[in-house]
PyMOL Python script that loads the backbone (N, CA, C, O; Angstrom):
from pymol import cmd

cmd.read_pdbstr("""\
ATOM      1  N   MET A   1      -3.743  36.832  20.799  1.00  0.00           N
ATOM      2  CA  MET A   1      -4.194  35.568  20.325  1.00  0.00           C
ATOM      3  C   MET A   1      -5.643  35.615  20.305  1.00  0.00           C
ATOM      4  O   MET A   1      -5.999  36.538  21.038  1.00  0.00           O
ATOM      5  N   ARG A   2      -6.671  34.998  19.763  1.00  0.00           N
ATOM      6  CA  ARG A   2      -8.433  34.669  20.271  1.00  0.00           C
ATOM      7  C   ARG A   2      -8.418  34.168  20.940  1.00  0.00           C
ATOM      8  O   ARG A   2      -7.969  33.022  20.988  1.00  0.00           O
ATOM      9  N   VAL A   3      -9.021  34.935  21.993  1.00  0.00           N
ATOM     10  CA  VAL A   3      -9.491  34.189  23.403  1.00  0.00           C
ATOM     11  C   VAL A   3     -10.966  34.158  23.374  1.00  0.00           C
ATOM     12  O   VAL A   3     -11.683  35.091  23.014  1.00  0.00           O
ATOM     13  N   GLY A   4     -11.511  32.532  23.952  1.00  0.00           N
ATOM     14  CA  GLY A   4     -13.155  32.966  23.707  1.00  0.00           C
ATOM     15  C   GLY A   4     -13.420  32.162  25.245  1.00  0.00           C
ATOM     16  O   GLY A   4     -12.634  31.358  25.745  1.00  0.00           O
ATOM     17  N   TYR A   5     -14.380  32.485  25.679  1.00  0.00           N
ATOM     18  CA  TYR A   5     -15.256  32.300  26.661  1.00  0.00           C
ATOM     19  C   TYR A   5     -16.815  31.924  27.016  1.00  0.00           C
ATOM     20  O   TYR A   5     -17.882  32.535  27.077  1.00  0.00           O
ATOM     21  N   VAL A   6     -16.426  30.794  27.184  1.00  0.00           N
ATOM     22  CA  VAL A   6     -17.517  30.297  27.192  1.00  0.00           C
ATOM     23  C   VAL A   6     -18.148  29.724  28.584  1.00  0.00           C
ATOM     24  O   VAL A   6     -17.509  29.097  29.429  1.00  0.00           O
ATOM     25  N   CYS A   7     -19.668  30.099  28.660  1.00  0.00           N
ATOM     26  CA  CYS A   7     -20.409  29.891  29.954  1.00  0.00           C
ATOM     27  C   CYS A   7     -21.306  28.830  30.006  1.00  0.00           C
ATOM     28  O   CYS A   7     -21.694  28.892  28.839  1.00  0.00           O
ATOM     29  N   VAL A   8     -21.856  28.003  30.437  1.00  0.00           N
ATOM     30  CA  VAL A   8     -23.079  27.043  30.286  1.00  0.00           C
ATOM     31  C   VAL A   8     -23.601  27.090  32.133  1.00  0.00           C
ATOM     32  O   VAL A   8     -22.807  27.463  32.996  1.00  0.00           O
ATOM     33  N   SER A   9     -24.857  26.700  32.419  1.00  0.00           N
ATOM     34  CA  SER A   9     -25.369  27.412  33.696  1.00  0.00           C
ATOM     35  C   SER A   9     -25.220  26.174  34.845  1.00  0.00           C
ATOM     36  O   SER A   9     -25.187  26.239  36.074  1.00  0.00           O
ATOM     37  N   THR A  10     -25.120  24.630  33.608  1.00  0.00           N
ATOM     38  CA  THR A  10     -25.322  23.512  34.591  1.00  0.00           C
ATOM     39  C   THR A  10     -24.224  22.514  34.094  1.00  0.00           C
ATOM     40  O   THR A  10     -23.698  22.588  32.983  1.00  0.00           O
ATOM     41  N   VAL A  11     -24.014  21.822  34.790  1.00  0.00           N
ATOM     42  CA  VAL A  11     -22.659  20.604  34.312  1.00  0.00           C
ATOM     43  C   VAL A  11     -23.542  19.893  33.706  1.00  0.00           C
ATOM     44  O   VAL A  11     -22.914  19.212  32.894  1.00  0.00           O
ATOM     45  N   GLU A  12     -25.211  19.541  33.597  1.00  0.00           N
ATOM     46  CA  GLU A  12     -25.047  18.719  32.219  1.00  0.00           C
ATOM     47  C   GLU A  12     -25.178  19.483  31.022  1.00  0.00           C
ATOM     48  O   GLU A  12     -24.760  19.142  29.916  1.00  0.00           O
ATOM     49  N   GLN A  13     -25.930  20.789  31.374  1.00  0.00           N
ATOM     50  CA  GLN A  13     -25.531  21.323  29.042  1.00  0.00           C
ATOM     51  C   GLN A  13     -23.987  20.859  29.249  1.00  0.00           C
ATOM     52  O   GLN A  13     -23.123  20.435  30.016  1.00  0.00           O
ATOM     53  N   SER A  14     -24.392  21.345  27.756  1.00  0.00           N
ATOM     54  CA  SER A  14     -22.751  21.350  26.864  1.00  0.00           C
ATOM     55  C   SER A  14     -22.199  22.112  26.065  1.00  0.00           C
ATOM     56  O   SER A  14     -22.673  22.486  24.992  1.00  0.00           O
ATOM     57  N   GLU A  15     -21.127  22.408  26.536  1.00  0.00           N
ATOM     58  CA  GLU A  15     -20.079  23.876  26.083  1.00  0.00           C
ATOM     59  C   GLU A  15     -19.549  23.621  24.421  1.00  0.00           C
ATOM     60  O   GLU A  15     -18.952  24.448  23.731  1.00  0.00           O
ATOM     61  N   GLU A  16     -19.871  22.525  24.108  1.00  0.00           N
ATOM     62  CA  GLU A  16     -19.823  21.936  22.958  1.00  0.00           C
ATOM     63  C   GLU A  16     -19.988  22.688  21.722  1.00  0.00           C
ATOM     64  O   GLU A  16     -19.246  22.724  20.741  1.00  0.00           O
ATOM     65  N   ARG A  17     -21.318  23.403  21.989  1.00  0.00           N
ATOM     66  CA  ARG A  17     -21.661  24.012  20.633  1.00  0.00           C
ATOM     67  C   ARG A  17     -21.466  25.378  20.192  1.00  0.00           C
ATOM     68  O   ARG A  17     -21.786  25.767  19.069  1.00  0.00           O
ATOM     69  N   GLN A  18     -20.875  26.187  21.193  1.00  0.00           N
ATOM     70  CA  GLN A  18     -20.667  27.434  21.607  1.00  0.00           C
ATOM     71  C   GLN A  18     -18.820  27.132  20.897  1.00  0.00           C
ATOM     72  O   GLN A  18     -18.426  27.754  19.910  1.00  0.00           O
ATOM     73  N   ILE A  19     -17.930  26.090  21.647  1.00  0.00           N
ATOM     74  CA  ILE A  19     -16.841  26.086  21.218  1.00  0.00           C
ATOM     75  C   ILE A  19     -16.713  25.732  19.513  1.00  0.00           C
ATOM     76  O   ILE A  19     -15.762  26.175  18.870  1.00  0.00           O
ATOM     77  N   VAL A  20     -17.587  25.040  18.992  1.00  0.00           N
ATOM     78  CA  VAL A  20     -17.245  25.141  17.503  1.00  0.00           C
ATOM     79  C   VAL A  20     -17.910  25.754  16.669  1.00  0.00           C
ATOM     80  O   VAL A  20     -17.758  25.601  15.457  1.00  0.00           O
ATOM     81  N   GLU A  21     -19.058  26.831  17.393  1.00  0.00           N
ATOM     82  CA  GLU A  21     -19.082  27.837  16.857  1.00  0.00           C
ATOM     83  C   GLU A  21     -17.699  28.871  16.654  1.00  0.00           C
ATOM     84  O   GLU A  21     -16.941  29.085  15.708  1.00  0.00           O
ATOM     85  N   LEU A  22     -17.789  29.334  17.920  1.00  0.00           N
ATOM     86  CA  LEU A  22     -16.281  30.470  17.905  1.00  0.00           C
ATOM     87  C   LEU A  22     -14.356  29.390  16.713  1.00  0.00           C
ATOM     88  O   LEU A  22     -13.364  29.784  16.100  1.00  0.00           O
ATOM     89  N   LYS A  23     -15.110  27.760  17.177  1.00  0.00           N
ATOM     90  CA  LYS A  23     -13.718  28.043  16.464  1.00  0.00           C
ATOM     91  C   LYS A  23     -14.119  28.603  14.558  1.00  0.00           C
ATOM     92  O   LYS A  23     -13.487  29.425  13.895  1.00  0.00           O
ATOM     93  N   GLU A  24     -15.228  27.879  14.179  1.00  0.00           N
ATOM     94  CA  GLU A  24     -15.428  27.934  12.895  1.00  0.00           C
ATOM     95  C   GLU A  24     -15.928  29.397  12.411  1.00  0.00           C
ATOM     96  O   GLU A  24     -16.166  29.552  11.213  1.00  0.00           O
ATOM     97  N   LYS A  25     -16.096  30.493  13.333  1.00  0.00           N
ATOM     98  CA  LYS A  25     -16.555  31.653  13.168  1.00  0.00           C
ATOM     99  C   LYS A  25     -15.631  32.790  13.253  1.00  0.00           C
ATOM    100  O   LYS A  25     -15.829  33.935  12.847  1.00  0.00           O
ATOM    101  N   VAL A  26     -14.517  32.278  13.879  1.00  0.00           N
ATOM    102  CA  VAL A  26     -13.598  33.266  13.997  1.00  0.00           C
ATOM    103  C   VAL A  26     -12.167  32.497  14.761  1.00  0.00           C
ATOM    104  O   VAL A  26     -11.356  33.139  15.428  1.00  0.00           O
ATOM    105  N   ASP A  27     -12.111  31.626  14.607  1.00  0.00           N
ATOM    106  CA  ASP A  27     -10.833  30.688  14.803  1.00  0.00           C
ATOM    107  C   ASP A  27     -10.010  30.693  16.310  1.00  0.00           C
ATOM    108  O   ASP A  27      -8.798  30.638  16.515  1.00  0.00           O
ATOM    109  N   VAL A  28     -11.242  30.787  17.361  1.00  0.00           N
ATOM    110  CA  VAL A  28     -10.079  30.747  18.793  1.00  0.00           C
ATOM    111  C   VAL A  28      -9.307  30.256  19.127  1.00  0.00           C
ATOM    112  O   VAL A  28      -9.634  29.077  19.263  1.00  0.00           O
ATOM    113  N   GLU A  29      -7.951  30.479  19.498  1.00  0.00           N
ATOM    114  CA  GLU A  29      -7.624  29.924  19.968  1.00  0.00           C
ATOM    115  C   GLU A  29      -7.235  28.997  21.221  1.00  0.00           C
ATOM    116  O   GLU A  29      -6.544  28.000  21.438  1.00  0.00           O
ATOM    117  N   LYS A  30      -7.975  29.787  21.848  1.00  0.00           N
ATOM    118  CA  LYS A  30      -7.638  29.622  23.827  1.00  0.00           C
ATOM    119  C   LYS A  30      -9.208  29.444  24.390  1.00  0.00           C
ATOM    120  O   LYS A  30      -9.982  30.272  23.910  1.00  0.00           O
ATOM    121  N   PHE A  31      -9.669  28.699  25.127  1.00  0.00           N
ATOM    122  CA  PHE A  31     -10.955  28.765  25.553  1.00  0.00           C
ATOM    123  C   PHE A  31     -10.952  28.626  27.161  1.00  0.00           C
ATOM    124  O   PHE A  31     -10.242  27.721  27.600  1.00  0.00           O
ATOM    125  N   PHE A  32     -11.726  29.484  28.174  1.00  0.00           N
ATOM    126  CA  PHE A  32     -11.823  29.159  29.130  1.00  0.00           C
ATOM    127  C   PHE A  32     -13.353  29.078  29.380  1.00  0.00           C
ATOM    128  O   PHE A  32     -14.296  29.806  29.068  1.00  0.00           O
ATOM    129  N   VAL A  33     -13.235  27.917  30.061  1.00  0.00           N
ATOM    130  CA  VAL A  33     -15.102  27.030  30.043  1.00  0.00           C
ATOM    131  C   VAL A  33     -15.757  27.468  31.457  1.00  0.00           C
ATOM    132  O   VAL A  33     -15.245  26.699  32.270  1.00  0.00           O
ATOM    133  N   ASP A  34     -16.492  28.186  32.024  1.00  0.00           N
ATOM    134  CA  ASP A  34     -17.516  27.717  32.962  1.00  0.00           C
ATOM    135  C   ASP A  34     -18.621  27.486  33.046  1.00  0.00           C
ATOM    136  O   ASP A  34     -19.651  27.923  32.532  1.00  0.00           O
ATOM    137  N   LYS A  35     -18.175  26.181  34.279  1.00  0.00           N
ATOM    138  CA  LYS A  35     -19.479  25.164  34.291  1.00  0.00           C
ATOM    139  C   LYS A  35     -20.070  25.918  35.846  1.00  0.00           C
ATOM    140  O   LYS A  35     -19.690  25.593  36.970  1.00  0.00           O
ATOM    141  N   VAL A  36     -20.973  26.868  35.546  1.00  0.00           N
ATOM    142  CA  VAL A  36     -21.501  27.436  37.369  1.00  0.00           C
ATOM    143  C   VAL A  36     -23.288  27.708  36.667  1.00  0.00           C
ATOM    144  O   VAL A  36     -23.803  27.865  35.560  1.00  0.00           O
ATOM    145  N   SER A  37     -23.798  27.620  38.353  1.00  0.00           N
ATOM    146  CA  SER A  37     -25.063  28.262  38.131  1.00  0.00           C
ATOM    147  C   SER A  37     -25.573  29.654  38.011  1.00  0.00           C
ATOM    148  O   SER A  37     -25.148  30.454  38.844  1.00  0.00           O
ATOM    149  N   SER A  38     -26.440  30.090  37.086  1.00  0.00           N
ATOM    150  CA  SER A  38     -26.559  31.278  36.714  1.00  0.00           C
ATOM    151  C   SER A  38     -27.018  32.244  38.303  1.00  0.00           C
ATOM    152  O   SER A  38     -27.338  33.430  38.222  1.00  0.00           O
ATOM    153  N   LYS A  39     -26.988  31.727  39.238  1.00  0.00           N
ATOM    154  CA  LYS A  39     -27.267  31.711  40.514  1.00  0.00           C
ATOM    155  C   LYS A  39     -25.633  32.621  41.317  1.00  0.00           C
ATOM    156  O   LYS A  39     -25.431  33.683  41.907  1.00  0.00           O
ATOM    157  N   SER A  40     -24.922  31.610  40.939  1.00  0.00           N
ATOM    158  CA  SER A  40     -23.262  31.899  42.084  1.00  0.00           C
ATOM    159  C   SER A  40     -22.599  33.452  41.055  1.00  0.00           C
ATOM    160  O   SER A  40     -22.682  33.511  39.828  1.00  0.00           O
ATOM    161  N   ALA A  41     -22.284  34.012  41.507  1.00  0.00           N
ATOM    162  CA  ALA A  41     -21.276  35.228  41.114  1.00  0.00           C
ATOM    163  C   ALA A  41     -19.836  34.880  41.064  1.00  0.00           C
ATOM    164  O   ALA A  41     -18.824  35.574  40.976  1.00  0.00           O
ATOM    165  N   LYS A  42     -20.063  33.446  41.153  1.00  0.00           N
ATOM    166  CA  LYS A  42     -17.760  33.474  41.021  1.00  0.00           C
ATOM    167  C   LYS A  42     -18.122  32.766  39.647  1.00  0.00           C
ATOM    168  O   LYS A  42     -19.174  32.208  39.334  1.00  0.00           O
ATOM    169  N   ARG A  43     -17.148  32.917  39.034  1.00  0.00           N
ATOM    170  CA  ARG A  43     -17.126  32.306  37.684  1.00  0.00           C
ATOM    171  C   ARG A  43     -15.517  32.266  37.503  1.00  0.00           C
ATOM    172  O   ARG A  43     -14.840  33.230  37.144  1.00  0.00           O
ATOM    173  N   PRO A  44     -15.121  31.222  37.757  1.00  0.00           N
ATOM    174  CA  PRO A  44     -13.232  30.894  37.962  1.00  0.00           C
ATOM    175  C   PRO A  44     -12.430  30.960  36.798  1.00  0.00           C
ATOM    176  O   PRO A  44     -11.412  31.639  36.662  1.00  0.00           O
ATOM    177  N   LYS A  45     -12.932  30.241  36.002  1.00  0.00           N
ATOM    178  CA  LYS A  45     -12.395  30.923  34.855  1.00  0.00           C
ATOM    179  C   LYS A  45     -12.550  31.759  34.167  1.00  0.00           C
ATOM    180  O   LYS A  45     -11.640  31.921  33.354  1.00  0.00           O
ATOM    181  N   PHE A  46     -13.778  32.761  34.096  1.00  0.00           N
ATOM    182  CA  PHE A  46     -13.539  34.209  33.948  1.00  0.00           C
ATOM    183  C   PHE A  46     -12.868  34.720  34.520  1.00  0.00           C
ATOM    184  O   PHE A  46     -12.359  35.645  33.885  1.00  0.00           O
ATOM    185  N   ASP A  47     -12.634  34.659  35.196  1.00  0.00           N
ATOM    186  CA  ASP A  47     -11.641  35.464  36.325  1.00  0.00           C
ATOM    187  C   ASP A  47     -10.195  34.945  35.796  1.00  0.00           C
ATOM    188  O   ASP A  47      -9.359  35.811  35.536  1.00  0.00           O
ATOM    189  N   GLU A  48      -9.890  33.705  35.641  1.00  0.00           N
ATOM    190  CA  GLU A  48      -8.325  33.335  34.984  1.00  0.00           C
ATOM    191  C   GLU A  48      -8.175  33.971  33.695  1.00  0.00           C
ATOM    192  O   GLU A  48      -7.197  34.594  33.281  1.00  0.00           O
ATOM    193  N   MET A  49      -9.309  33.724  33.096  1.00  0.00           N
ATOM    194  CA  MET A  49      -9.118  34.513  31.714  1.00  0.00           C
ATOM    195  C   MET A  49      -8.660  36.003  31.932  1.00  0.00           C
ATOM    196  O   MET A  49      -7.696  36.371  31.262  1.00  0.00           O
ATOM    197  N   MET A  50      -9.301  36.988  32.880  1.00  0.00           N
ATOM    198  CA  MET A  50      -8.926  38.256  32.681  1.00  0.00           C
ATOM    199  C   MET A  50      -7.499  38.077  33.317  1.00  0.00           C
ATOM    200  O   MET A  50      -6.619  38.873  32.988  1.00  0.00           O
ATOM    201  N   ASN A  51      -7.383  37.649  33.697  1.00  0.00           N
ATOM    202  CA  ASN A  51      -5.879  37.515  34.032  1.00  0.00           C
ATOM    203  C   ASN A  51      -5.219  36.998  33.196  1.00  0.00           C
ATOM    204  O   ASN A  51      -4.088  37.348  33.537  1.00  0.00           O
ATOM    205  N   PHE A  52      -5.112  36.427  32.361  1.00  0.00           N
ATOM    206  CA  PHE A  52      -4.398  35.507  30.682  1.00  0.00           C
ATOM    207  C   PHE A  52      -4.808  36.846  30.110  1.00  0.00           C
ATOM    208  O   PHE A  52      -3.890  37.153  29.350  1.00  0.00           O
ATOM    209  N   LEU A  53      -5.522  37.583  30.096  1.00  0.00           N
ATOM    210  CA  LEU A  53      -5.564  38.553  28.857  1.00  0.00           C
ATOM    211  C   LEU A  53      -4.416  39.743  28.467  1.00  0.00           C
ATOM    212  O   LEU A  53      -4.077  40.341  29.489  1.00  0.00           O
ATOM    213  N   ARG A  54      -3.958  40.073  27.647  1.00  0.00           N
ATOM    214  CA  ARG A  54      -3.371  41.252  27.340  1.00  0.00           C
ATOM    215  C   ARG A  54      -3.290  41.649  26.387  1.00  0.00           C
ATOM    216  O   ARG A  54      -3.735  41.006  25.436  1.00  0.00           O
ATOM    217  N   GLU A  55      -2.651  42.960  26.191  1.00  0.00           N
ATOM    218  CA  GLU A  55      -2.980  44.294  25.158  1.00  0.00           C
ATOM    219  C   GLU A  55      -2.397  43.700  23.849  1.00  0.00           C
ATOM    220  O   GLU A  55      -1.224  43.383  23.653  1.00  0.00           O
ATOM    221  N   GLY A  56      -4.058  43.557  22.487  1.00  0.00           N
ATOM    222  CA  GLY A  56      -3.624  42.758  21.951  1.00  0.00           C
ATOM    223  C   GLY A  56      -4.247  41.773  21.749  1.00  0.00           C
ATOM    224  O   GLY A  56      -4.141  41.214  20.658  1.00  0.00           O
ATOM    225  N   ASP A  57      -4.931  41.362  22.566  1.00  0.00           N
ATOM    226  CA  ASP A  57      -5.309  39.782  22.728  1.00  0.00           C
ATOM    227  C   ASP A  57      -6.707  40.773  21.814  1.00  0.00           C
ATOM    228  O   ASP A  57      -6.919  41.980  21.693  1.00  0.00           O
ATOM    229  N   GLU A  58      -7.626  39.169  21.178  1.00  0.00           N
ATOM    230  CA  GLU A  58      -9.138  39.749  21.034  1.00  0.00           C
ATOM    231  C   GLU A  58      -9.999  38.741  21.713  1.00  0.00           C
ATOM    232  O   GLU A  58      -9.672  37.573  21.505  1.00  0.00           O
ATOM    233  N   LEU A  59     -11.127  38.963  22.555  1.00  0.00           N
ATOM    234  CA  LEU A  59     -11.794  38.417  23.011  1.00  0.00           C
ATOM    235  C   LEU A  59     -13.402  37.399  22.348  1.00  0.00           C
ATOM    236  O   LEU A  59     -13.857  38.261  21.596  1.00  0.00           O
ATOM    237  N   PHE A  60     -13.849  36.851  22.294  1.00  0.00           N
ATOM    238  CA  PHE A  60     -14.723  36.407  21.706  1.00  0.00           C
ATOM    239  C   PHE A  60     -15.742  35.313  22.724  1.00  0.00           C
ATOM    240  O   PHE A  60     -15.356  34.371  23.417  1.00  0.00           O
ATOM    241  N   ASN A  61     -17.158  35.831  22.517  1.00  0.00           N
ATOM    242  CA  ASN A  61     -18.199  34.920  23.123  1.00  0.00           C
ATOM    243  C   ASN A  61     -19.743  35.198  22.068  1.00  0.00           C
ATOM    244  O   ASN A  61     -20.072  36.019  21.212  1.00  0.00           O
ATOM    245  N   ILE A  62     -20.256  34.222  22.602  1.00  0.00           N
ATOM    246  CA  ILE A  62     -21.329  33.605  21.521  1.00  0.00           C
ATOM    247  C   ILE A  62     -22.189  34.664  22.578  1.00  0.00           C
ATOM    248  O   ILE A  62     -23.095  34.984  21.809  1.00  0.00           O
ATOM    249  N   SER A  63     -22.463  35.381  23.808  1.00  0.00           N
ATOM    250  CA  SER A  63     -23.407  36.027  24.178  1.00  0.00           C
ATOM    251  C   SER A  63     -22.711  36.948  25.153  1.00  0.00           C
ATOM    252  O   SER A  63     -22.008  36.601  26.102  1.00  0.00           O
ATOM    253  N   ARG A  64     -23.053  38.325  24.728  1.00  0.00           N
ATOM    254  CA  ARG A  64     -22.543  39.777  25.336  1.00  0.00           C
ATOM    255  C   ARG A  64     -23.310  39.844  26.517  1.00  0.00           C
ATOM    256  O   ARG A  64     -22.944  40.595  27.421  1.00  0.00           O
ATOM    257  N   GLN A  65     -24.328  39.154  26.628  1.00  0.00           N
ATOM    258  CA  GLN A  65     -24.908  39.069  28.068  1.00  0.00           C
ATOM    259  C   GLN A  65     -23.879  38.580  28.946  1.00  0.00           C
ATOM    260  O   GLN A  65     -23.501  39.185  29.949  1.00  0.00           O
ATOM    261  N   ILE A  66     -23.528  37.708  28.634  1.00  0.00           N
ATOM    262  CA  ILE A  66     -22.416  37.024  29.786  1.00  0.00           C
ATOM    263  C   ILE A  66     -21.312  38.228  30.283  1.00  0.00           C
ATOM    264  O   ILE A  66     -20.986  38.386  31.459  1.00  0.00           O
ATOM    265  N   TYR A  67     -20.835  38.996  29.206  1.00  0.00           N
ATOM    266  CA  TYR A  67     -20.078  39.790  29.365  1.00  0.00           C
ATOM    267  C   TYR A  67     -20.032  41.041  30.152  1.00  0.00           C
ATOM    268  O   TYR A  67     -19.009  41.494  30.666  1.00  0.00           O
ATOM    269  N   ALA A  68     -21.815  41.839  30.241  1.00  0.00           N
ATOM    270  CA  ALA A  68     -22.041  42.738  31.106  1.00  0.00           C
ATOM    271  C   ALA A  68     -22.405  42.038  32.438  1.00  0.00           C
ATOM    272  O   ALA A  68     -22.540  42.650  33.498  1.00  0.00           O
ATOM    273  N   TYR A  69     -22.541  40.793  32.299  1.00  0.00           N
ATOM    274  CA  TYR A  69     -23.349  40.502  33.507  1.00  0.00           C
ATOM    275  C   TYR A  69     -21.790  40.578  34.424  1.00  0.00           C
ATOM    276  O   TYR A  69     -21.696  41.019  35.569  1.00  0.00           O
ATOM    277  N   HIS A  70     -20.689  40.051  33.621  1.00  0.00           N
ATOM    278  CA  HIS A  70     -19.531  40.398  35.103  1.00  0.00           C
ATOM    279  C   HIS A  70     -18.046  41.007  34.658  1.00  0.00           C
ATOM    280  O   HIS A  70     -17.010  40.643  35.213  1.00  0.00           O
ATOM    281  N   PHE A  71     -18.083  41.932  33.637  1.00  0.00           N
ATOM    282  CA  PHE A  71     -17.361  43.048  33.445  1.00  0.00           C
ATOM    283  C   PHE A  71     -17.337  43.932  34.838  1.00  0.00           C
ATOM    284  O   PHE A  71     -16.471  44.213  35.666  1.00  0.00           O
ATOM    285  N   TRP A  72     -18.285  44.129  34.722  1.00  0.00           N
ATOM    286  CA  TRP A  72     -18.485  45.793  36.587  1.00  0.00           C
ATOM    287  C   TRP A  72     -17.473  45.197  37.283  1.00  0.00           C
ATOM    288  O   TRP A  72     -16.722  45.978  37.866  1.00  0.00           O
ATOM    289  N   ARG A  73     -17.175  43.685  37.414  1.00  0.00           N
ATOM    290  CA  ARG A  73     -15.994  43.636  38.578  1.00  0.00           C
ATOM    291  C   ARG A  73     -15.232  43.842  38.271  1.00  0.00           C
ATOM    292  O   ARG A  73     -14.646  43.071  39.031  1.00  0.00           O
ATOM    293  N   TYR A  74     -14.112  44.461  37.479  1.00  0.00           N
ATOM    294  CA  TYR A  74     -13.266  44.495  36.888  1.00  0.00           C
ATOM    295  C   TYR A  74     -12.629  46.287  36.280  1.00  0.00           C
ATOM    296  O   TYR A  74     -11.537  46.556  35.780  1.00  0.00           O
ATOM    297  N   ARG A  75     -13.677  47.117  36.548  1.00  0.00           N
ATOM    298  CA  ARG A  75     -13.785  48.685  36.251  1.00  0.00           C
ATOM    299  C   ARG A  75     -12.414  48.742  37.045  1.00  0.00           C
ATOM    300  O   ARG A  75     -11.845  49.820  37.217  1.00  0.00           O
TER     301      ARG A  75
END
""", "prot")
cmd.dss("prot")
cmd.show_as("cartoon", "prot")
cmd.util.cbc("prot")
cmd.orient("prot")
């Protein structure tokens, strides 16, 4: 399954641009979206996504910086 992770740093920001881009470019089937301050280390949808992913799934995001920032918790 193609899974997308989208994160915006404020409630006022829209995640729609990232979702549309991922749907158009790589046909993502399922999205996990966090709307949280960049100061917060908690990303509930990121955690949910990590529990959802199975072998063979493909993970997509607009910004690799997001992954670098959060994946260290799952090593």
